[in-house]
C-alpha angles and dihedrals in degrees: 000000000000115000117212120212119258121256101195143020137195113220119199098198094182142357090217114111137158091219123079102203113172093209092064117135095208112112123267091245096070117193121240120225093263090069096052120107117259120244095261090051094052090044089054091050090049093052091049093048090051092050090052092053108269107151101172133041129188108207107211143145142130088315110332095197088071087076106094088205098057095114090053089051093048090048091051091053093044092050090057095050098258120142113234127213120178117213106199144162083218098213095114096045126103132196093253094050091052088054093049091049088048088052091046090059106269109157105184142020128205115195116196121217118196090199137005089233127056093242093055094045090054093043093053102035097034093221122126113226094013098129096051091047092050090053091051090051093051088053091046089051095052088044086057092048098250120147108244134219124187112211118207113186103200128213142136095293095057109017090107089063098062091110086049091052089055090050092048093050089052090046093051094047096242122172094211138022119201112201100194118186105214117256117214113245132113112358090355091059091049089052097037094121088060095043114039109101122224123258098257094049090054093048091049087052094048093049091047095047091049092051098044096046092064090047091053103046107137093019105060131002110221118200111195119203097201121216114241098191090092095031131104093225134032121250118246098270111214088344085283134326109306089342100137111336141042140187131240118205124212093268092047101260110156119223140178090227136001097262097038091109088068090071112096116226097034119109116200125200128225122233089232090063103036134025114269093229089055094051091051099047109033112012112122096230092053093050097041096091100017121133112348107288091098092060120113124206135318087026095051090062098035119119090218096057089103092046102051100015092224093306120251123348094195091055091048091053093045094055104030103020091235116096091199092056123110108275105260091227085071119094089225095060116099087226095048105152095023090122089066091054096090129182118246106279117248124179113324114252112225120212112262136146090220128041093247108098118180116212119220 
């Protein structure tokens, strides 16, 4: 099997975040700051990634702007020809810091809104004044000449606001709106009974987005991360396992996707202990579900195996206990529809590194 070089990486610089969103895909065991890589360790990993072929990086978290060395990290990536996109909740940013990040080489900013209305943003993120601050940051980003994406994670609590998200993105002069239906890993999986929208709401969303995308061609690019929990077939998760991108966690663990560490029986290496190229090309965990040879039936004989690449291995493991099983979102899975069989909702668990959770 020939392993192609990766083109992109998602870097979770930290798990720290001032928001407490219950839909977060970060693991339940959130890392404290003392487990994060040092500046020089990140820079070494970034140089190795650029040498391997990576050309685009998404700087995320947690909240990446809590790293005081963010400018130095952006500068390192920029110096090695890597396009940088900052994914941020925005509440910790200032106009001056946006300017310094731009000077360091930042090329794009993606501001996440938990709701299209102030009340929803504060309900989901549990942070007072967040909505107004996000709007200000969006304006400062455009003032600095940065391309702007508005990220809208969609779930039961805000799915009715999809048209409002479109209006918000237009008002803020965004070039792109990402309507991202929440995928159920980490905190989102824990809270799935609270978050999964009903079928009719999802279908109304799909119909609206398909219609409005055509109307806004040339004004706003709408990327739609479709839900697969009411679909007949899975979506091509990550374009295939370890196909052209990878994830780095705050402590330098290298993953084929952001939820891969939830799969029992897979051991993942850290870039501080093993060369990044070696992890990508020859590690057992990265090769475990590459290409299609690993597939059991009915996936192995399916005409769609080179379209959806077997779907999501993390979702398969979460529902079936077997990462090699047919993704339950597929109509050919004996557990098709299991994602919709939710436990009875208890009290929603808000994302927090410690047990102490303040209510607003």
